[in-house]
C-alpha positions in Angstrom: 109.9 20.1 -78.4 107.1 20.4 -75.9 106.6 24.0 -76.8 105.5 23.1 -80.4 101.8 22.3 -79.4 101.6 25.5 -77.5 103.0 27.5 -80.4 100.5 25.9 -82.7 97.7 26.9 -80.4 99.0 30.5 -80.2 99.2 30.7 -84.0 95.7 29.3 -84.3 94.4 32.0 -81.9 96.1 34.7 -83.9 94.3 33.5 -87.0 90.9 32.9 -85.4 90.6 36.2 -83.5 90.7 38.5 -86.5 88.2 36.3 -88.3 85.8 36.6 -85.3 86.3 40.4 -85.2 85.7 40.6 -88.9 82.6 38.4 -88.5 81.2 40.8 -85.9 81.9 43.8 -88.0 80.0 42.4 -91.0 76.7 41.5 -89.3 73.8 42.0 -91.7 71.9 45.2 -91.4 68.9 45.6 -89.1 65.8 45.9 -91.2 63.0 48.3 -90.3 59.8 47.9 -92.3 57.8 51.0 -93.0 54.1 50.4 -93.8 52.8 53.9 -94.6 50.7 55.6 -97.3 52.8 57.2 -100.0 50.0 57.7 -102.4 46.4 58.9 -102.0 44.7 61.5 -99.8 46.9 61.2 -96.7 50.2 60.5 -98.6 51.7 63.6 -97.1 51.3 62.1 -93.6 53.2 59.0 -94.6 55.9 61.0 -96.3 56.4 63.3 -93.3 56.5 60.3 -90.9 59.2 58.7 -93.1 61.2 62.0 -93.1 61.1 62.0 -89.3 62.5 58.6 -88.9 65.1 59.1 -91.6 66.1 62.3 -89.9 66.7 60.5 -86.6 68.6 57.7 -88.3 70.8 60.3 -90.1 71.8 61.7 -86.7 73.1 58.4 -85.5 74.8 57.5 -88.7 72.2 55.0 -89.7 73.7 52.6 -87.2 72.7 51.4 -83.7 74.0 48.6 -81.5 76.9 48.2 -83.8 74.8 47.4 -86.9 73.8 49.3 -89.9 70.1 50.1 -90.3 68.1 49.6 -93.5 64.6 51.0 -94.1 62.3 49.0 -96.3 59.2 51.0 -97.4 55.8 49.7 -98.5 52.9 51.9 -99.7 49.7 50.7 -98.0 47.7 53.3 -100.0 45.6 53.9 -96.8 43.7 50.7 -97.8 43.2 47.9 -95.3 43.4 45.1 -97.9 46.6 46.5 -99.4 48.1 46.9 -95.9 47.4 43.2 -95.1 49.3 42.2 -98.3 52.2 44.6 -97.8 52.8 43.7 -94.2 53.1 40.0 -95.1 55.7 40.9 -97.7 57.7 42.9 -95.1 57.6 40.1 -92.5 57.7 36.9 -94.6 59.8 37.9 -97.6 61.9 40.8 -96.5 62.4 39.4 -93.0 62.3 42.8 -91.2 63.2 43.0 -87.5 60.7 45.6 -86.5 57.8 47.4 -88.1 56.7 51.1 -88.1 53.2 52.1 -89.3 50.5 52.7 -90.3 48.8 56.1 -90.6 45.3 55.0 -91.5 43.3 53.6 -88.6 41.5 51.0 -90.8 44.8 49.6 -91.9 46.0 49.4 -88.3 43.0 47.4 -87.3 43.3 45.2 -90.3 46.9 44.2 -89.6 46.6 43.9 -85.8 45.9 40.1 -85.7 48.7 39.3 -88.1 51.2 41.3 -86.1 50.1 39.7 -82.8 50.2 36.2 -84.3 53.7 36.7 -85.8 55.1 38.1 -82.5 57.0 41.0 -84.2 57.3 44.5 -82.6 55.2 47.2 -84.3 55.5 50.9 -83.5 52.3 52.7 -84.6 53.3 56.4 -85.2 50.0 57.9 -86.5 46.9 55.7 -86.6 45.0 56.6 -83.5 41.7 54.6 -83.4 40.9 53.9 -79.7 40.2 50.3 -80.4 43.8 49.3 -81.2 45.0 49.7 -77.6 41.8 49.1 -75.8 41.8 45.9 -73.6 39.9 43.8 -76.1 42.5 44.3 -78.9 45.7 45.5 -77.2 48.7 43.4 -78.1 52.0 43.3 -76.2 53.7 43.5 -79.6 52.1 46.8 -80.6 53.3 50.2 -79.3 51.7 53.5 -80.2 53.5 56.9 -79.9 50.5 59.1 -80.9 47.6 59.9 -78.7 44.5 57.9 -79.3 41.4 59.5 -80.8 40.2 60.0 -77.3 43.4 61.4 -75.7 43.3 64.6 -77.7 39.7 65.1 -78.6 38.2 64.1 -75.2 40.1 66.5 -73.0 39.6 69.2 -75.7 35.8 68.8 -75.2 36.2 69.6 -71.5 38.7 72.4 -72.2 36.4 74.1 -74.7 33.5 74.2 -72.2 35.7 75.4 -69.3 38.0 77.8 -71.1 35.8 79.4 -73.8 32.3 80.9 -73.8 31.0 78.3 -76.4 28.0 76.3 -75.3 26.6 75.1 -78.6 28.8 73.3 -81.0 28.6 71.7 -84.5 30.9 68.8 -84.9 32.1 67.8 -88.4 34.5 65.0 -89.3 35.7 62.5 -91.9 33.4 59.5 -92.2 35.8 56.7 -91.3 37.0 55.2 -88.0 39.5 57.9 -86.9 37.1 60.8 -87.8 34.1 59.2 -86.1 36.0 58.2 -83.0 37.4 61.8 -82.7 34.0 63.4 -83.1 32.5 61.0 -80.6 35.2 61.7 -78.0 34.9 65.5 -78.3 31.1 65.3 -78.2 31.0 63.0 -75.1 33.3 65.3 -73.1 31.6 68.5 -74.2 28.2 67.2 -73.3 29.4 65.8 -70.0 30.8 69.2 -69.1 27.3 70.7 -69.8 27.6 71.7 -73.5 25.3 71.0 -76.4 26.3 69.5 -79.7 23.7 70.8 -82.2 24.6 68.3 -84.9 27.3 65.8 -86.0 28.1 65.9 -89.7 30.3 63.4 -91.5 31.9 63.8 -95.0 33.4 60.9 -96.9 37.2 60.5 -96.9 38.6 62.4 -100.0 35.6 64.6 -100.4 36.3 66.7 -103.5 33.9 69.6 -102.6 33.1 70.6 -99.1 30.7 73.4 -100.0 27.5 71.3 -99.3 28.8 70.4 -95.9 29.9 73.9 -95.0 26.4 75.1 -96.1 24.9 72.7 -93.5 27.1 74.2 -90.8 26.2 77.7 -91.8 22.5 76.9 -91.6 22.7 75.8 -87.9 22.6 77.9 -84.8 25.9 77.3 -82.9 28.6 79.2 -81.1 31.5 77.4 -82.8 32.5 74.4 -84.9 34.8 71.5 -84.0 36.4 69.6 -87.0 38.4 66.5 -87.7 40.0 66.1 -91.1 43.5 65.1 -92.3 45.6 65.5 -95.4 44.1 66.9 -98.6 40.6 66.9 -96.9 42.0 69.4 -94.4 43.0 71.8 -97.1 39.7 71.6 -99.0 37.6 72.0 -95.8 39.5 75.0 -94.4 39.4 76.7 -97.8 35.7 76.1 -98.2 35.1 77.4 -94.7 36.8 80.7 -95.6 35.2 80.9 -99.0 31.7 80.5 -97.5 32.4 83.5 -95.2 32.5 81.5 -91.9 36.2 82.2 -91.0 36.3 84.9 -88.5 32.6 84.7 -88.0 32.0 81.2 -86.6 35.0 80.1 -84.6 36.7 77.0 -85.9 38.3 74.5 -83.4 39.8 71.2 -84.4 42.2 68.3 -83.8 45.6 69.4 -85.0 45.6 67.3 -88.2 43.3 70.1 -89.7 46.1 72.7 -89.5 49.3 70.7 -89.0 52.5 72.6 -89.7 53.0 70.9 -93.0 49.7 72.3 -94.3 50.0 75.9 -93.1 52.0 77.2 -96.1 49.3 75.8 -98.4 46.4 77.0 -96.2 47.8 80.5 -95.8 45.6 83.0 -94.0 42.5 80.7 -94.3 44.0 78.9 -91.2 44.5 82.0 -89.1 42.8 81.8 -85.7 42.0 78.1 -85.9 42.4 76.6 -82.4 43.5 73.0 -82.3 44.7 70.3 -79.9 47.5 67.8 -80.4 50.7 66.4 -79.0 53.1 68.6 -80.9 53.8 72.0 -82.4 57.1 73.2 -83.9 56.5 76.3 -81.8 56.8 74.4 -78.5 59.4 76.1 -76.4 61.5 73.4 -74.8 65.2 72.8 -75.0 64.6 69.4 -76.8 62.2 70.9 -79.3 64.3 74.0 -80.0 67.3 71.8 -80.9 65.0 69.5 -82.9 63.6 72.3 -84.9 66.9 74.0 -85.5 68.6 70.8 -86.8 65.6 69.7 -88.8 65.3 73.1 -90.5 69.0 73.2 -91.3 68.6 69.8 -93.1 65.2 70.2 -94.8 64.7 74.0 -95.0 61.3 73.5 -93.3 59.9 73.1 -89.8 59.1 69.7 -88.5 55.5 68.6 -88.5 53.5 66.5 -86.1 54.1 63.5 -88.4 57.8 64.2 -88.6 57.9 64.2 -84.8 56.0 61.0 -84.6 58.5 59.3 -87.0 61.4 60.8 -85.1 60.1 59.4 -81.8 59.6 56.0 -83.4 63.2 56.2 -84.5 64.3 57.2 -81.0 62.6 54.2 -79.5 64.2 51.8 -82.0 67.6 53.3 -81.6 67.6 53.2 -77.8 66.3 49.6 -77.9 69.0 48.5 -80.3 71.7 50.0 -78.1 70.3 48.1 -75.1 70.3 44.9 -77.2 73.8 45.6 -78.6 72.2 45.0 -82.0 71.0 41.5 -81.3 67.4 41.2 -82.6 67.0 37.4 -82.8 65.1 37.4 -79.5 61.9 39.2 -80.4 60.5 39.2 -76.9 63.7 40.9 -75.7 63.4 43.4 -78.5 59.8 44.1 -77.5 60.8 44.7 -73.9 63.6 46.9 -74.9 61.3 49.1 -76.9 58.9 49.4 -73.9 61.7 50.4 -71.6 63.1 52.9 -74.0 60.1 55.2 -73.7 61.3 56.7 -70.4 64.9 56.8 -71.5 64.5 59.0 -74.6 63.9 62.7 -74.8 61.2 63.4 -77.4 60.8 66.9 -78.8 57.2 67.0 -77.3 58.4 66.2 -73.8 58.5 63.1 -71.6 56.4 60.0 -72.5 55.8 56.6 -71.1 53.7 53.6 -72.1 50.6 52.4 -70.2 49.8 48.8 -69.5 48.5 48.4 -73.1 51.6 49.9 -74.8 49.7 53.2 -75.5 51.7 56.4 -75.0 50.9 58.6 -72.0 51.7 62.2 -73.2 51.0 65.8 -72.7 48.8 67.5 -75.4 48.7 71.1 -76.3 46.0 73.6 -77.2 47.3 75.8 -80.1 46.2 78.7 -82.2 47.3 79.5 -85.7 49.1 82.8 -85.7 51.4 84.7 -88.0 54.9 85.2 -86.6 57.0 87.3 -89.0 56.6 85.7 -92.4 55.6 82.3 -91.0 52.3 80.8 -89.8 52.7 78.8 -86.6 50.6 76.8 -84.2 51.3 78.9 -81.2 50.9 77.2 -77.8 47.9 78.4 -75.9 47.6 75.8 -73.1 49.0 72.5 -72.0 46.9 69.5 -70.9 49.4 67.3 -69.0 49.8 63.5 -68.9 46.7 62.5 -70.9 46.0 58.8 -71.0 43.5 56.7 -72.9 42.0 55.3 -69.8 40.6 58.6 -68.7 37.9 58.4 -71.3 37.1 54.7 -71.2 34.1 55.1 -68.8 32.3 56.7 -71.8 32.8 53.7 -74.0 32.0 51.0 -71.5 35.5 49.5 -71.8 
């Protein structure tokens, strides 16, 4: 009867193996915490970013590395104090595995120390203050997929001087960190190239009436205007610019948040001719972007926006990292490294990207002009500025 122990072992194995397999198949979902504005002046930016990441996840069946993916959304209201409260909830109560957000630069700076201390990966899709990934504040846990306030605006200052006849500019922007940094970056580069900035004008975030500010612009002697606004402020400024009679008379240039694709149907012809700079346009003619636009439009009956692309790329990074990790997220350092390495493995709609030594994206940016193509307003590509990096402008900020 020596065979009885062996039979018992074999029967035990048959019972245990299915249990193990079932256990693997029922691993809890991976939790992604979204800290974005869903109310307030830049709510549309948060909503579009969310749509981008949701679109990517839908393409992979809301699963990566063999595990289901769950999104947990918190509204930071574009307020630093609210952001600090909501991120603690996501990390300490909801136990998320990775974070995505925010949009508002003030919120990004407010949560930076907490994220660093917790040692949890954060992908920043939109907030682009230069300080977040500068040497003094850069954290190995924080990755950013949008260009900094310098990476778009600084090379645009050089481009405007070299590629246009404009030599005297008025610069106008929102009076908070992203707007001021953007205005400073453009101004520094334009002056360094030999241009003159006649005046810098700042309007409070969520300005209800831009007429007084546009009147200031009209009273100055300049060749063109460079603007930085976002969300509802963009709509109000562009409309006021046209109503005051400046559209078509005093050329308007900008960072792309002023005339992002999501705003063009609302802005209408008031946006025609605006020249902007940014990392993405739905009109970008590459195989990756053509497929992205086609599939996105089929699902949402709309073209993707810069914010949707940023959310999508954030999702791509997380998806690729989870596949590398085979869904194991317990080792946060391994998750962090997998996200970093994923940058050169994915194929973003905008084109190739990589992270620099401070986890800031190195990316092409594009100069665009709002044109009407058929019955649609588009940000048509005018020029490409390749491989922009944050470090190119640091000499101006004594970093």
